[in-house]
Phi, psi and omega in degrees: 000317179297323180295320179295319179296319179295320179296322181297337182272351178281159179303319179294316180297321180294322178296318180297317179297322178297316179297316179297320179297316179296321179297320179295317179298315179298321179297318179296316179299318180297317180298316180295321181295312180295321177297320178296320178298319181295314180295320179298320179297320179296316183291329180280339183289338179064220183264110189301329184270007186247139177255120183279117173053207180108189182289136180295141183270175176297323177296318179298315180298324182281338189256324190267126175302129188301329185292344182266346185300320181294330178292317179298316182291323176299316180295320178298316181296323184282320188241354177080013178269126183307136185299325183290333175292316179297319177297320181291319176299316179300318179295313184290321185287311187222017184047058177057050174068017177271348178220085184260025179293152181294136181284169179298333179275346180107008178290145188228160168082187187294331180243014173053061174277142165289137183307322181290329176289323180292310186269339178117135182288355174283350178300135187298342181264001186276124175196177178060229182286340176107021177285317179062187176234077189244125181286160179296325179295324176291318179302327185259010183260110182299330179291321178294317179297318178295322181296319186259001173076038181275175180258356179302131187226143175276095184281326186264001173079018179268004178086001183235112174281100191247115181295340179269354174272118187301319179300310179300317185293320180294315178297320180293320178297319178298319179298317181292313180296321178298318180295338181257015170110354185295324182293333180263009175106352180274064186297312183298317179300315181295318180293324178295325176292327181292320179211111192290066183205126177292328177298320177298314179302312181297320181294314179298315182294327177296315177294317182302318178294323180294334188276354180235150177298131179082354180285319176274110183278109178280119182262125184246140177222117178054043176086353178253166186226138175301128192284348181222085191304331181257009176225122188228010183257118177272116185257345178209134186257189179280103188194171171285123183222127181055038174086002178214166184289125168275110196275009179205205175238150176256129179245111189282142175279136178299135179068017181056038186264127172277161174101356177283151188289146171242134181236159181292134181293322180211167174297150177176196183237133179291125179249344175209140177207108182162204179268134184222082175051230182293345177287345185064217176292129193213152172223144177235140183231129178268122183258004180088160179067021178086000183264124180232140174247149180232140182232113188246167177067028182295154184300319180212165179303145179297145176288352182272152181246159177303133180099344180288145177271141178232155176257157175300131180087359179285139178296127180237351180173190181226145181299136180220203183213040184266164181074208178277084187221143176237090182100151183293121178195165172259125170266119185241127179237150167239127178242134176242120185053043175072011177247124179297139175234163180295118181286342189301318178301333179279345186252345187296334180296340180274354177067048181291159172272126183252122180237043175231112184296343180278346184279127171254115185299134180290000000 
């Protein structure tokens, strides 16, 4: 040890120590640099399962009222929030402004803002959840909103920031989401701030993906396709249920949301399209060789007609809650020579989540 100390005091020893010290500093800088790149890549990647904007899909065209599309795109251009996210929030909150009643928590208008978020939390009555004691005249007064730091915005240029005006509400929602990180890619974080629920976040993102081309990832296995790309939880299997055979599997919609896309399991020919007893709105497709698939409880009748040819993964309808149904889901059947068989062996390659304790995986 004494010899090492003595060597360190020599000119050669001091040079070696200097070189080693510089190498250590460079190593630390390199580690910090690479770590920063890794963290930066993560932060820029945003939400891996989410598709930002893009061309509207067939589901979007069929689901979104055309008059609102220009508002979403205007808001995206102004605040950088993907238009499909705004459309999905609008769908989840008020079904495109068709149900603007005040929520149990006190949220109001087309995009269900809490009054304190709209007018500003600086308002003297704002506390708790944010309902406050704010008059309608204050809610619509741009000077009051500016005074208290709210997000209410006059989107249509009439001088009145009105939460019940859909144009104003969409622009305001974009402003709020952008302020909470959506414009920089933190979509999930921003949506969680909008409504403090992971279920809400998942539901909005499912709709947002459905509304753009390529957003709904159709997974194919051996020529077949999972029939509900944004719903993957099997809640009830092929079994005796309530005293009779449940002839298929039930695939639940996230957040009990109607309107998510249903696609054809395999190529084939439509043999039935309409209302069919307890199945509600239903479509049946003949795939040849005696194999037929059935899709029940759809939100509305399929746009396809008997005799039409379909491709695997083609949109054939939307998840609903029609017929003998309790909650939004797809009832999916496979029939061979007109006899129902358990669909699960045909679906396991897609890796569904199974939440039925009676199901024994094949």
